[in-house]
PANUFI-952081 format. One line per 10 residues: their letters; for each residue x, y, z of C-alpha. Coordinates in pm, 1 decimal. Example, Ala and Ser with C-alpha at 12.3 -4.5 7.8 and 13.67 -1.06 7.14 Angstrom:
2
as) 1230.0:-450.0:780.0 | 1367.0:-106.0:714.0 .
end
This chain:
686
xxxxxxxxxx) -4380.7:-2582.5:89.3 | -4028.4:-2725.7:99.9 | -3887.6:-2373.3:65.0 | -4092.9:-2266.9:369.9 | -3950.6:-2559.3:570.9 | -3598.2:-2476.0:468.7 | -3638.0:-2117.2:590.5 | -3762.6:-2237.6:928.3 | -3474.2:-2481.1:971.4 | -3196.2:-2223.9:926.8 .
xxxxxxxxxx) -3252.1:-2032.8:1254.5 | -3305.8:-2363.0:1436.6 | -2964.4:-2489.4:1318.1 | -2806.7:-2156.4:1410.1 | -2950.5:-2176.0:1762.0 | -2811.7:-2530.8:1800.9 | -2468.6:-2415.0:1676.5 | -2455.6:-2113.1:1909.0 | -2586.7:-2313.8:2202.9 | -2318.1:-2577.7:2136.1 .
xxxxxxxxxx) -2045.7:-2309.2:2135.4 | -2183.1:-2170.7:2464.2 | -2199.0:-2512.9:2636.9 | -1858.7:-2631.0:2507.8 | -1688.8:-2299.9:2602.3 | -1831.6:-2299.8:2957.1 | -1764.9:-2673.7:3008.7 | -1401.0:-2662.3:2892.9 | -1316.8:-2345.2:3090.8 | -1480.1:-2475.9:3412.1 .
xxxxxxxxxx) -1316.1:-2819.1:3369.3 | -970.4:-2659.4:3380.5 | -1047.4:-2414.4:3663.0 | -882.6:-2541.6:3986.0 | -1129.8:-2654.1:4252.2 | -877.1:-2624.3:4536.4 | -944.9:-2344.7:4780.9 | -715.0:-2046.9:4759.5 | -608.4:-1800.0:5026.8 | -618.4:-1472.8:4834.3 .
xxxxxxxxxx) -342.6:-1291.5:5022.9 | 34.1:-1280.8:4979.5 | 250.8:-1191.0:5277.7 | 609.9:-1212.3:5401.6 | 777.9:-1160.8:5737.2 | 893.9:-799.8:5794.4 | 694.8:-673.9:5490.3 | 392.1:-440.4:5522.9 | 39.8:-584.9:5489.8 | -81.9:-465.1:5145.3 .
xxxxxxxxxx) -454.0:-522.2:5192.9 | -735.5:-367.1:5392.4 | -804.7:-460.7:5756.5 | -836.8:-838.4:5802.7 | -1085.1:-971.6:6060.4 | -1135.7:-1335.1:6163.6 | -1470.5:-1467.1:6034.3 | -1447.8:-1792.2:6236.4 | -1261.0:-1934.7:6538.8 | -931.1:-2100.8:6453.2 .
xxxxxxxxxx) -618.4:-2217.2:6639.5 | -279.3:-2050.5:6597.6 | -72.7:-2335.4:6458.9 | 285.9:-2369.6:6576.1 | 570.9:-2301.2:6338.9 | 680.3:-2611.1:6140.8 | 1031.5:-2595.8:6289.6 | 889.1:-2579.8:6643.2 | 653.2:-2869.6:6569.8 | 943.4:-3077.2:6438.2 .
xxxxxxxxxx) 1159.4:-2990.3:6740.3 | 881.6:-3075.3:6989.0 | 786.4:-3395.7:6811.1 | 1151.4:-3504.7:6794.5 | 1173.7:-3446.2:7170.7 | 854.8:-3647.9:7223.4 | 988.0:-3928.6:7006.4 | 1304.1:-3939.3:7213.8 | 1090.5:-3967.2:7527.8 | 859.8:-4219.5:7362.3 .
xxxxxxxxxx) 905.9:-4580.4:7481.4 | 843.8:-4852.8:7222.4 | 705.9:-5189.2:7342.1 | 907.4:-5515.3:7352.5 | 775.4:-5855.3:7460.7 | 993.6:-6060.2:7702.4 | 1034.3:-6431.4:7613.8 | 1093.2:-6594.4:7959.9 | 1153.6:-6935.8:7803.5 | 1472.7:-6808.4:7636.9 .
xxxxxxxxxx) 1644.1:-6760.2:7976.0 | 1534.2:-7101.4:8110.6 | 1656.1:-7279.1:7795.7 | 1995.5:-7101.0:7814.0 | 2046.4:-7205.6:8182.6 | 1942.7:-7564.6:8105.7 | 2178.5:-7571.7:7807.1 | 2463.8:-7433.3:8026.2 | 2422.5:-7711.0:8284.8 | 2414.9:-7983.3:8020.4 .
xxxxxxxxxx) 2731.1:-7855.4:7847.5 | 2903.3:-7815.0:8187.8 | 2871.5:-8187.6:8266.4 | 2993.5:-8291.4:7919.9 | 3256.9:-8027.9:7835.9 | 3304.9:-7729.7:8069.4 | 3375.1:-7943.4:8382.0 | 3713.6:-8038.7:8233.4 | 3798.3:-7671.6:8149.9 | 3681.7:-7490.0:8465.2 .
xxxxxxxxxx) 3915.8:-7494.8:8770.4 | 3615.1:-7511.1:9006.9 | 3231.8:-7526.6:9012.8 | 3234.7:-7155.4:9100.2 | 3271.4:-7083.5:8724.6 | 2938.6:-7257.7:8658.8 | 2765.4:-7059.0:8933.6 | 2917.7:-6735.3:8795.1 | 2795.1:-6805.0:8443.7 | 2445.9:-6900.4:8564.6 .
xxxxxxxxxx) 2416.7:-6585.9:8778.4 | 2550.8:-6356.7:8500.5 | 2320.8:-6511.4:8234.5 | 2017.5:-6450.7:8459.8 | 2128.4:-6088.6:8503.3 | 2172.2:-6042.7:8124.1 | 1834.2:-6198.0:8039.0 | 1666.3:-6005.5:8316.9 | 1784.0:-5674.5:8166.8 | 1708.5:-5798.1:7816.3 .
xxxxxxxxxx) 1884.1:-5903.0:7496.6 | 1773.1:-5746.7:7164.3 | 1865.7:-5817.2:6803.0 | 2121.5:-5600.6:6620.7 | 1848.2:-5455.2:6391.9 | 1633.8:-5348.0:6688.6 | 1938.0:-5197.0:6859.1 | 2015.1:-4996.2:6542.7 | 1654.7:-4868.1:6523.4 | 1659.8:-4754.6:6886.4 .
xxxxxxxxxx) 1989.6:-4575.8:6829.4 | 1861.8:-4404.2:6509.3 | 1543.8:-4284.5:6682.3 | 1746.1:-4162.0:6981.5 | 1514.0:-4368.0:7204.1 | 1613.2:-4347.7:7570.6 | 1397.0:-4622.9:7726.4 | 1158.7:-4906.2:7632.8 | 862.4:-5087.0:7785.5 | 930.9:-5455.9:7853.6 .
xxxxxxxxxx) 605.5:-5653.6:7863.1 | 584.7:-5991.5:8037.8 | 242.5:-6154.5:8050.9 | 17.6:-5870.1:8180.1 | 281.8:-5669.5:8358.3 | 534.5:-5427.2:8213.8 | 841.1:-5245.8:8331.4 | 1063.3:-4969.9:8193.8 | 1423.7:-5035.2:8099.7 | 1678.8:-4780.5:7985.2 .
xxxxxxxxxx) 1813.0:-4855.1:7637.5 | 2174.5:-4825.4:7754.4 | 2109.4:-5116.9:8000.1 | 2002.0:-5353.7:7722.6 | 2238.0:-5604.3:7562.3 | 2299.4:-5708.8:7205.8 | 2435.7:-6065.6:7160.5 | 2788.5:-5927.6:7121.0 | 2761.1:-5704.0:7430.8 | 2618.3:-5994.5:7635.6 .
xxxxxxxxxx) 2910.3:-6217.5:7531.9 | 3162.8:-5948.3:7631.6 | 2977.4:-5902.8:7963.7 | 2998.7:-6277.7:8035.0 | 3373.5:-6270.4:7978.3 | 3462.5:-5955.8:8169.8 | 3198.6:-5872.3:8434.3 | 3421.3:-6029.3:8710.6 | 3760.2:-6078.5:8547.3 | 3938.0:-6057.2:8883.8 .
xxxxxxxxxx) 3804.3:-6396.3:9001.9 | 3698.4:-6557.6:8673.3 | 3971.3:-6544.2:8414.5 | 3852.6:-6444.1:8058.7 | 4113.3:-6669.6:7889.1 | 3951.8:-6975.7:8052.6 | 3597.9:-6859.1:7964.4 | 3704.1:-6799.5:7603.3 | 3774.2:-7171.6:7567.0 | 3400.4:-7226.9:7607.9 .
xxxxxxxxxx) 3154.8:-7157.1:7325.4 | 2953.1:-6907.2:7532.2 | 2790.0:-6748.6:7218.8 | 2557.1:-7048.6:7201.5 | 2409.6:-6949.0:7537.2 | 2301.5:-6599.3:7419.9 | 1978.5:-6548.0:7216.9 | 1766.8:-6226.5:7202.9 | 1474.2:-6255.1:7447.0 | 1308.4:-5922.4:7359.5 .
xxxxxxxxxx) 1088.6:-5902.5:7043.3 | 952.9:-5573.7:6908.8 | 572.8:-5533.5:6945.5 | 498.4:-5322.3:6634.3 | 120.9:-5306.3:6677.1 | 121.6:-5191.1:7038.5 | 404.4:-4943.3:6968.9 | 215.7:-4791.5:6672.0 | -104.4:-4753.0:6874.8 | 86.7:-4583.5:7157.5 .
xxxxxxxxxx) 263.9:-4352.9:6911.8 | -67.9:-4248.3:6750.7 | -217.4:-4180.3:7093.6 | 80.5:-3965.9:7184.1 | 62.8:-3762.6:6858.7 | -313.8:-3733.2:6892.1 | -268.8:-3573.5:7229.3 | 5.6:-3343.9:7095.4 | -105.3:-2980.1:7082.6 | -44.7:-2837.9:6734.0 .
xxxxxxxxxx) -153.4:-2491.7:6837.7 | -17.2:-2226.8:7070.0 | -335.5:-2025.0:7114.9 | -671.5:-1931.4:6956.8 | -815.3:-1651.5:6742.5 | -1187.3:-1592.5:6792.3 | -1438.8:-1478.8:6529.5 | -1450.5:-1098.5:6497.0 | -1096.3:-1051.1:6628.1 | -873.5:-813.8:6427.0 .
xxxxxxxxxx) -577.6:-996.8:6276.7 | -387.8:-723.5:6090.4 | -448.5:-382.0:5933.5 | -319.5:-217.9:5614.5 | 41.0:-99.6:5645.2 | 117.4:-306.7:5958.2 | 444.9:-499.4:5945.7 | 400.0:-878.7:5929.5 | 593.3:-983.7:6242.8 | 683.1:-1352.8:6301.4 .
xxxxxxxxxx) 384.9:-1374.3:6543.3 | 144.6:-1219.0:6287.6 | 291.5:-1446.4:6020.9 | 199.7:-1754.1:6229.9 | -157.5:-1626.5:6269.7 | -191.2:-1556.5:5893.0 | -44.5:-1897.5:5806.7 | -289.4:-2058.7:6051.8 | -579.6:-1873.3:5885.4 | -458.5:-1990.4:5541.4 .
xxxxxxxxxx) -436.5:-2357.7:5651.8 | -774.9:-2346.4:5822.9 | -943.2:-2175.8:5521.5 | -811.4:-2442.2:5283.3 | -905.9:-2730.4:5519.2 | -1260.9:-2598.2:5547.3 | -1292.6:-2591.2:5165.6 | -1157.4:-2940.8:5096.9 | -1472.7:-3136.8:5175.7 | -1669.2:-3284.6:4882.3 .
xxxxxxxxxx) -1963.4:-3057.1:4966.1 | -1742.5:-2747.9:4951.2 | -1588.1:-2861.0:4620.5 | -1936.7:-2907.7:4476.9 | -2025.8:-2553.4:4580.0 | -1702.8:-2421.0:4421.9 | -1791.0:-2606.2:4097.4 | -2144.0:-2458.9:4094.6 | -2002.6:-2109.6:4160.0 | -1743.4:-2141.9:3881.5 .
xxxxxxxxxx) -2003.8:-2271.0:3632.7 | -2242.0:-1988.4:3719.2 | -1973.3:-1720.4:3695.8 | -1832.2:-1838.9:3359.3 | -2185.0:-1892.1:3216.6 | -2291.6:-1536.6:3305.7 | -1978.5:-1383.8:3147.9 | -2003.8:-1591.4:2828.1 | -2381.9:-1531.6:2803.8 | -2345.1:-1152.8:2826.0 .
xxxxxxxxxx) -2060.7:-1159.3:2573.7 | -2274.1:-1359.8:2327.7 | -2557.9:-1114.6:2390.8 | -2326.6:-825.5:2300.3 | -2231.6:-997.1:1970.6 | -2600.0:-1071.2:1897.5 | -2705.1:-707.4:1959.9 | -2411.7:-504.7:1826.9 | -2212.1:-735.7:1596.7 | -2480.1:-940.7:1423.2 .
xxxxxxxxxx) -2255.8:-1001.3:1121.3 | -2008.3:-1183.7:1350.7 | -2293.0:-1363.2:1527.3 | -2410.3:-1507.8:1195.6 | -2053.4:-1579.9:1084.6 | -1973.6:-1924.3:1225.9 | -1597.7:-1897.6:1177.5 | -1589.0:-1557.2:1351.3 | -1766.6:-1702.8:1656.8 | -1536.2:-2004.0:1653.3 .
xxxxxxxxxx) -1224.7:-1782.4:1637.6 | -1335.6:-1559.7:1928.2 | -1434.9:-1842.5:2162.5 | -1136.0:-2061.8:2070.5 | -900.7:-1780.3:2176.1 | -1094.5:-1716.5:2499.6 | -1085.0:-2088.6:2588.5 | -714.0:-2115.2:2497.3 | -617.2:-1830.5:2732.2 | -840.5:-1954.1:3016.3 .
xxxxxxxxxx) -686.5:-2304.6:2994.7 | -331.5:-2160.7:2980.3 | -397.6:-1946.5:3289.1 | -541.3:-2243.7:3483.3 | -240.6:-2462.7:3398.6 | 13.8:-2190.5:3481.1 | -156.5:-2096.3:3810.9 | -126.2:-2459.8:3927.9 | 249.4:-2460.9:3858.0 | 454.6:-2194.8:4032.3 .
xxxxxxxxxx) 748.7:-2238.1:3790.0 | 607.5:-1984.0:3538.5 | 475.4:-1644.9:3646.8 | 133.8:-1558.7:3500.5 | 258.9:-1212.6:3393.7 | 486.6:-1378.4:3136.7 | 183.7:-1499.4:2936.5 | 120.8:-1251.1:2647.9 | -249.9:-1181.6:2706.6 | -235.1:-882.7:2466.0 .
xxxxxxxxxx) -202.1:-1133.2:2180.3 | -574.7:-1211.5:2215.3 | -709.5:-859.2:2141.8 | -447.8:-817.5:1866.8 | -571.1:-1131.6:1686.6 | -940.3:-1036.3:1718.5 | -865.6:-672.6:1623.9 | -678.5:-779.1:1307.5 | -953.0:-1015.1:1185.5 | -1268.7:-853.0:1328.2 .
xxxxxxxxxx) -1289.2:-515.4:1506.5 | -1165.1:-312.7:1806.5 | -1479.2:-319.3:2021.6 | -1519.7:-696.5:1996.7 | -1145.9:-736.0:2064.9 | -1164.9:-523.2:2378.9 | -1479.4:-685.8:2519.2 | -1355.5:-1040.9:2453.9 | -1030.1:-942.1:2627.2 | -1219.5:-807.3:2932.3 .
xxxxxxxxxx) -1427.0:-1128.3:2955.8 | -1111.0:-1343.4:2931.8 | -924.3:-1140.3:3195.8 | -1219.0:-1150.6:3439.0 | -1256.0:-1529.9:3404.2 | -878.1:-1587.6:3431.9 | -856.3:-1371.6:3745.5 | -1066.2:-1631.0:3935.1 | -756.3:-1858.4:3936.8 | -517.8:-1607.9:4087.4 .
xxxxxxxxxx) -400.2:-1498.5:4431.4 | -405.8:-1127.2:4343.7 | -697.1:-1089.1:4099.1 | -734.1:-709.3:4131.8 | -364.5:-649.3:4054.8 | -383.9:-887.5:3756.6 | -700.6:-723.0:3613.7 | -552.4:-374.1:3656.7 | -228.1:-431.1:3466.2 | -375.9:-662.3:3199.8 .
xxxxxxxxxx) -659.5:-425.4:3106.2 | -412.3:-140.4:3058.6 | -186.0:-362.3:2842.8 | -485.8:-481.1:2635.5 | -596.7:-123.7:2564.9 | -240.0:-28.7:2467.6 | -226.7:-326.3:2226.8 | -558.8:-237.4:2057.2 | -484.9:136.3:2025.1 | -127.2:88.2:1900.5 .
xxxxxxxxxx) -218.0:-167.0:1632.2 | -511.3:-32.0:1436.2 | -414.4:-227.2:1123.1 | -132.8:-482.4:1100.5 | 29.0:-466.9:756.5 | 400.5:-470.4:844.0 | 610.1:-672.0:1087.8 | 766.4:-352.2:1226.8 | 423.8:-250.1:1364.7 | 427.9:-556.4:1590.6 .
xxxxxxxxxx) 767.9:-456.1:1736.8 | 626.8:-112.8:1817.9 | 317.4:-266.0:1979.7 | 527.5:-509.9:2186.0 | 737.9:-217.0:2312.7 | 428.3:-6.9:2400.1 | 260.8:-301.3:2579.0 | 577.5:-376.4:2782.9 | 611.2:-8.9:2875.6 | 242.2:3.8:2979.2 .
xxxxxxxxxx) 285.0:-304.7:3199.6 | 588.9:-150.4:3369.3 | 429.6:192.4:3423.8 | 100.6:57.3:3562.3 | 276.7:-187.5:3795.6 | 519.0:83.3:3910.7 | 224.1:314.3:3990.0 | 44.9:28.7:4169.7 | 351.9:-45.6:4384.4 | 393.2:322.2:4472.8 .
xxxxxxxxxx) 36.5:318.4:4606.8 | 52.4:-19.9:4785.3 | 416.3:-53.8:4903.2 | 535.3:312.2:4899.0 | 893.9:205.8:4965.7 | 1147.7:176.7:4679.9 | 1358.2:-78.9:4869.2 | 1066.0:-321.0:4899.8 | 950.9:-306.3:4534.7 | 941.9:-628.0:4332.3 .
xxxxxxxxxx) 1206.1:-597.1:4057.9 | 1138.5:-946.7:3921.8 | 803.3:-835.2:3779.8 | 971.8:-604.0:3528.4 | 1172.2:-901.5:3394.1 | 842.3:-1091.4:3350.6 | 700.2:-795.4:3154.9 | 1002.2:-792.6:2919.9 | 958.1:-1168.5:2858.5 | 589.0:-1100.4:2793.3 .
xxxxxxxxxx) 681.2:-836.4:2531.6 | 921.5:-1075.3:2356.0 | 655.6:-1351.5:2346.5 | 407.8:-1098.7:2202.9 | 616.7:-1092.2:1883.7 | 496.6:-1448.9:1820.6 | 157.3:-1295.0:1734.9 | 287.0:-1277.9:1375.0 | 310.2:-1657.3:1319.0 | -5.6:-1703.1:1531.0 .
xxxxxxxxxx) -203.4:-1478.1:1293.5 | -83.7:-1685.4:998.4 | -195.5:-2002.5:1178.8 | -537.1:-1851.5:1260.6 | -579.1:-1739.0:896.7 | -527.3:-2092.2:770.5 | -737.1:-2253.6:1046.4 | -1040.6:-2023.6:1041.4 | -1026.9:-1897.1:682.5 | -976.6:-1527.7:763.8 .
xxxxxxxxxx) -753.3:-1289.7:571.2 | -533.6:-1041.0:755.9 | -400.0:-710.9:623.7 | -53.6:-867.1:614.4 | -177.1:-1120.7:357.8 | -362.4:-850.5:163.1 | -45.9:-636.7:146.8 | 151.2:-938.5:23.3 | -116.7:-1012.3:-239.8 | -122.6:-649.9:-362.1 .
xxxxxxxxxx) 249.5:-655.5:-443.9 | 258.9:-616.0:-825.0 | 562.4:-848.1:-840.0 | 327.7:-1122.7:-730.0 | 324.7:-1405.1:-988.3 | -42.2:-1367.1:-1087.8 | -30.4:-984.8:-1113.2 | 295.1:-998.9:-1313.4 | 133.3:-1248.7:-1550.0 | -169.1:-1016.5:-1577.7 .
xxxxxxxxxx) 53.7:-714.5:-1660.3 | 218.7:-912.8:-1941.4 | -95.1:-1084.4:-2081.0 | -360.0:-811.2:-2045.5 | -172.2:-481.1:-1992.5 | -482.9:-270.4:-2062.5 | -691.3:-456.6:-1803.0 | -397.9:-438.1:-1559.4 | -383.7:-58.1:-1595.2 | -762.9:-43.3:-1552.7 .
xxxxxxxxxx) -737.9:-257.2:-1234.0 | -466.3:-29.4:-1092.7 | -682.7:278.2:-1150.4 | -987.0:101.8:-999.1 | -774.8:6.8:-695.8 | -674.3:371.0:-642.1 | -1030.5:497.0:-682.2 | -1179.8:228.8:-455.6 | -914.2:269.1:-181.4 | -972.4:647.4:-175.4 .
xxxxxxxxxx) -1349.9:597.0:-144.0 | -1307.2:328.6:126.0 | -1089.9:563.2:332.1 | -1353.7:832.9:293.4 | -1636.7:620.0:443.7 | -1426.5:420.0:692.9 | -1437.0:89.8:500.7 | -1142.4:-151.7:470.5 | -922.1:23.8:215.9 | -650.3:-243.2:195.8 .
xxxxxxxxxx) -912.3:-512.6:132.9 | -1085.2:-319.3:-145.3 | -749.4:-221.6:-303.9 | -636.4:-586.1:-319.1 | -977.7:-703.7:-440.7 | -966.9:-440.7:-718.4 | -628.1:-565.8:-844.0 | -766.5:-918.5:-892.0 | -1129.4:-852.1:-993.4 | -1064.7:-889.3:-1368.7 .
xxxxxxxxxx) -805.0:-1172.7:-1373.3 | -1053.7:-1387.8:-1568.1 | -988.1:-1170.4:-1875.4 | -649.5:-1344.9:-1910.8 | -830.7:-1642.0:-2068.8 | -952.0:-1433.0:-2370.6 | -749.7:-1106.8:-2372.0 | -837.8:-987.8:-2723.8 | -1215.8:-987.4:-2657.0 | -1184.0:-688.7:-2420.9 .
xxxxxxxxxx) -1139.6:-346.7:-2577.2 | -868.3:-225.1:-2337.9 | -640.7:-506.9:-2460.9 | -716.5:-476.5:-2834.5 | -453.3:-325.7:-3064.1 | -435.9:-260.2:-3434.2 | -810.4:-211.5:-3466.3 | -881.7:-588.9:-3467.2 | -1209.3:-673.0:-3289.9 | -1281.4:-1050.0:-3270.7 .
xxxxxxxxxx) -1645.2:-979.1:-3170.9 | -1721.1:-898.0:-3538.4 | -1720.2:-1270.7:-3617.2 | -1954.6:-1363.3:-3327.5 | -2325.8:-1325.6:-3260.2 | -2432.5:-1091.9:-2979.2 | -2520.0:-1395.5:-2759.7 | -2173.8:-1547.2:-2819.1 | -1999.2:-1215.7:-2753.2 | -2200.1:-1169.5:-2432.3 .
xxxxxxxxxx) -2103.9:-1521.4:-2320.8 | -1730.2:-1456.9:-2378.2 | -1750.4:-1136.1:-2169.1 | -1963.4:-1303.7:-1898.6 | -1712.6:-1591.3:-1877.0 | -1443.1:-1359.8:-1738.1 | -1620.4:-1383.8:-1399.5 | -1631.4:-1766.5:-1389.4 | -1280.3:-1788.7:-1542.7 | -1159.5:-1546.9:-1274.1 .
xxxxxxxxxx) -1302.5:-1765.3:-997.4 | -1131.2:-2073.5:-1147.2 | -797.0:-1889.2:-1161.9 | -847.1:-1771.0:-802.2 | -900.4:-2132.0:-691.2 | -595.4:-2246.1:-886.6 | -374.7:-1980.7:-719.2 | -530.9:-2030.3:-372.3 | -659.7:-1673.2:-341.3 | -856.9:-1607.4:-19.4 .
xxxxxxxxxx) -1238.6:-1617.5:-19.2 | -1258.8:-1240.0:40.1 | -1076.1:-1178.3:-290.9 | -1304.2:-1424.2:-475.2 | -1599.2:-1219.8:-343.3 | -1476.6:-918.4:-545.4 | -1443.6:-1127.3:-862.3 | -1794.5:-1266.9:-811.0 | -1969.1:-936.9:-727.3 | -1803.3:-668.2:-941.5 .
xxxxxxxxxx) -2076.8:-708.1:-1207.4 | -2328.1:-855.9:-961.7 | -2633.7:-1002.1:-1128.6 | -2615.9:-734.2:-1397.8 | -2634.3:-757.6:-1774.7 | -2391.1:-705.5:-2064.7 | -2589.9:-403.2:-2180.2 | -2382.1:-331.5:-2491.4 | -2465.3:-668.7:-2648.2 | -2821.3:-685.9:-2508.6 .
xxxxxxxxxx) -2917.6:-342.2:-2644.9 | -2741.9:-417.3:-2976.7 | -2944.3:-741.6:-3006.6 | -3269.8:-559.6:-2923.0 | -3194.4:-290.4:-3182.0 | -3147.9:-558.0:-3447.9 | -3457.2:-753.6:-3340.0 | -3726.6:-489.1:-3278.3 | -4045.5:-620.9:-3125.3 | -3878.9:-950.5:-3019.2 .
xxxxxxxxxx) -3813.4:-1054.0:-2655.9 | -3449.8:-1145.9:-2589.6 | -3340.2:-1445.0:-2377.0 | -3202.7:-1225.5:-2097.7 | -3032.5:-1520.9:-1924.3 | -2777.9:-1527.6:-2209.6 | -2685.8:-1164.2:-2140.4 | -2682.8:-1185.2:-1754.5 | -2374.7:-1225.0:-1531.9 | -2379.3:-1532.1:-1304.5 .
xxxxxxxxxx) -2241.8:-1350.4:-999.4 | -2415.5:-1215.8:-689.5 | -2482.9:-852.2:-604.5 | -2250.3:-679.2:-355.5 | -2308.3:-775.3:9.2 | -2049.0:-555.6:185.2 | -1946.8:-189.8:165.3 | -1615.5:-295.4:9.7 | -1771.5:-502.7:-273.2 | -2020.0:-219.0:-338.5 .
xxxxxxxxxx) -1734.6:35.7:-366.4 | -1552.2:-189.3:-614.4 | -1862.5:-229.2:-834.6 | -1900.1:150.3:-847.2 | -1527.8:214.1:-907.7 | -1508.0:-50.7:-1183.7 | -1803.1:93.4:-1376.9 | -1696.3:457.3:-1331.1 | -1331.1:398.4:-1431.2 | -1428.6:202.0:-1745.7 .
xxxxxxxxxx) -1683.7:464.2:-1851.2 | -1446.9:754.5:-1783.2 | -1219.5:627.5:-2063.6 | -1493.2:696.3:-2319.4 | -1541.2:1065.3:-2228.4 | -1467.1:1299.1:-2519.8 | -1351.8:1576.1:-2285.7 | -1255.4:1582.0:-1918.3 | -1420.7:1877.3:-1752.9 | -1543.7:1906.9:-1399.1 .
xxxxxxxxxx) -1901.7:1892.9:-1527.0 | -1857.5:1591.7:-1757.3 | -1679.2:1388.5:-1487.5 | -1941.3:1482.1:-1226.2 | -2231.8:1392.4:-1459.6 | -2069.3:1060.4:-1552.9 | -2016.2:955.9:-1190.7 | -2371.0:1055.2:-1090.4 | -2527.8:883.6:-1392.2 | -2346.9:549.8:-1343.8 .
xxxxxxxxxx) -2381.3:520.6:-965.2 | -2742.1:645.7:-957.7 | -2819.5:388.2:-1226.8 | -2667.0:109.2:-1013.7 | -2867.7:225.2:-710.2 | -3187.4:237.6:-919.1 | -3129.6:-118.0:-1044.1 | -3108.1:-236.4:-682.9 | -2749.6:-363.7:-685.7 | -2684.5:-236.0:-330.9 .
xxxxxxxxxx) -3003.3:-352.6:-159.9 | -2824.9:-642.4:10.7 | -2525.5:-456.3:151.2 | -2490.0:-224.4:453.6 | -2402.5:90.3:259.0 | -2601.2:411.1:328.7 | -2705.7:691.2:92.5 | -2462.4:914.6:280.9 | -2181.9:662.4:210.7 | -2274.8:658.0:-159.9 .
xxxxxxxxxx) -2259.1:1038.8:-177.4 | -1915.1:1030.8:-10.1 | -1798.4:766.8:-259.9 | -1922.8:979.4:-552.0 | -1736.3:1284.4:-419.0 | -1415.0:1079.1:-378.3 | -1444.5:945.3:-736.6 | -1503.4:1293.2:-881.7 | -1199.3:1439.6:-706.3 | -976.7:1146.9:-801.5 .
xxxxxxxxxx) -1088.2:1140.4:-1167.4 | -1027.5:1515.8:-1200.6 | -667.4:1461.9:-1084.6 | -618.1:1155.6:-1310.1 | -764.0:1314.9:-1626.7 | -656.5:1675.4:-1564.5 | -513.0:1819.0:-1892.5 | -173.5:1979.6:-1863.0 | -117.5:2346.6:-1942.5 | 30.0:2382.2:-2292.1 .
xxxxxx) 375.6:2543.4:-2266.7 | 419.1:2869.6:-2472.2 | 671.0:2865.9:-2755.3 | 947.3:3124.6:-2767.9 | 874.7:3399.3:-3028.5 | 1154.8:3465.6:-3271.9 .
end
């Protein structure tokens, strides 16, 4: 009952996991997509219009050029009259103060009463025109204001700014306005500064209201475009007049999209678009790459890379400092190609490019050049095993970018003088950044637990510490492993399996024999066989232990999981037949405890592990042949592999009967070459 429940829970958990990946991927991508409206055209004055005919889909004004607006508004501001309130009391207090001081002080200084009358008359004239503070005078001068409104009670009048007085100017005017009759040296003896106080105060509120009214009434446009009107056609030169119309259309389009309702619609559209793309991509994996679909780390790798590139594109498109063509998009299919396969790499790349293009001003141009570069990257890097291959790929990708963009410009611009040379610099930078795929692959290996061909090549180097130790400790097993590696790699190439993986797995499959070297015939010398002192059960256990000992050594030396799979499956769930049959021969009629003679591993589950099991058994058996003829080798290979098939070792792996026949043929050819007897050289007759 519990077993039945467990079986039901597994798909349920898988659905939750895949649904979580879908929701998280869509949410993160949409979160980073910009919600601001974009005007999807690029244009410059005196350059041809690169797109198809553009028609107005709504009425909009032709906005004036920014420089013209500034010029007209500056003119308006110069004509604008700020408001100042007149304090009438200030004048009355100054006249009263003058008369008081005259009777106490000035009467003794002035030659006649005419001086008093002059001062009173001149003060009234000054206050009537207006006295302002130094700060207000500076503001009026800065703003180039020509006149102001002077408000007294409910009436107002206009006064030119050059008629107004500051305290200093008023004092000078008092001294010199009639210097012919009233001598300045006499007037200077009086403290006339005390009679002058600003009587105009700035009315900020009324001025601001008037300014807003004036700007509100200002016409920002110089005409109208009506819906259905042709704006520009392909190939037409963008004149300054056309440029103003296009700029006006851009501003109006963005303004119309900035309302909360419009932003909500953009968000819904983005969510729908990304969801559809991601859904169809997941459907592809489910239908055509089920092994990846059931491999959690494979799904995580693919969608992490898609999300990473979508976020990077969104961030770059918001900042104009970096050009989007500098981002090495080809790194994405390279990474997926190295760890998974070409078709998945290409489709994930297409999905990423289509989603990223939503951010950009020229999506069709972007899609065109990126798809070509992605294909070049996938085709030029079938298997990454050397750093030099990455240099070649980077060069091919850069060249593809340049050629496709050059062809595109010939079609769209068709004028060498107007071509964009900067783009080719961006492509070169892109190619240089693509070289960083090497450290990225290492990072992805460690993060997601994959193993690249680069790592497999490094592991298959016989100067590697563990392999060197194996060659010294168990030379016979080491030679056997080398032969198995050659056989298995040849067979893998024949059926299109991963030859580098199976070669590396073959080198390490028997490392567990290092724990008890002498118990394995290929390492015995001098005719000493330690199995003579053991029971068949004990001997079987020592041989069986080389699998578990191998897995422990693999853990100790941090070998990848894919290599451990070869150690664990090369005998599968088979039996140590030599000791089992020997026991049965000695105990006729008795039933043996088969568990003591059975390997603890699992049967092969991939084409590569199946090839290794076959190669291991065939190579070991071929050593016991009394003669190496085409017939004996062929019979041996058929007998061993047909026996493995009959025992059901390959039921759980995706290898076909056709594949098995190809593997057999490869083994037979290889063994004939390995064990071919040389021609005996004739001796010279005397």
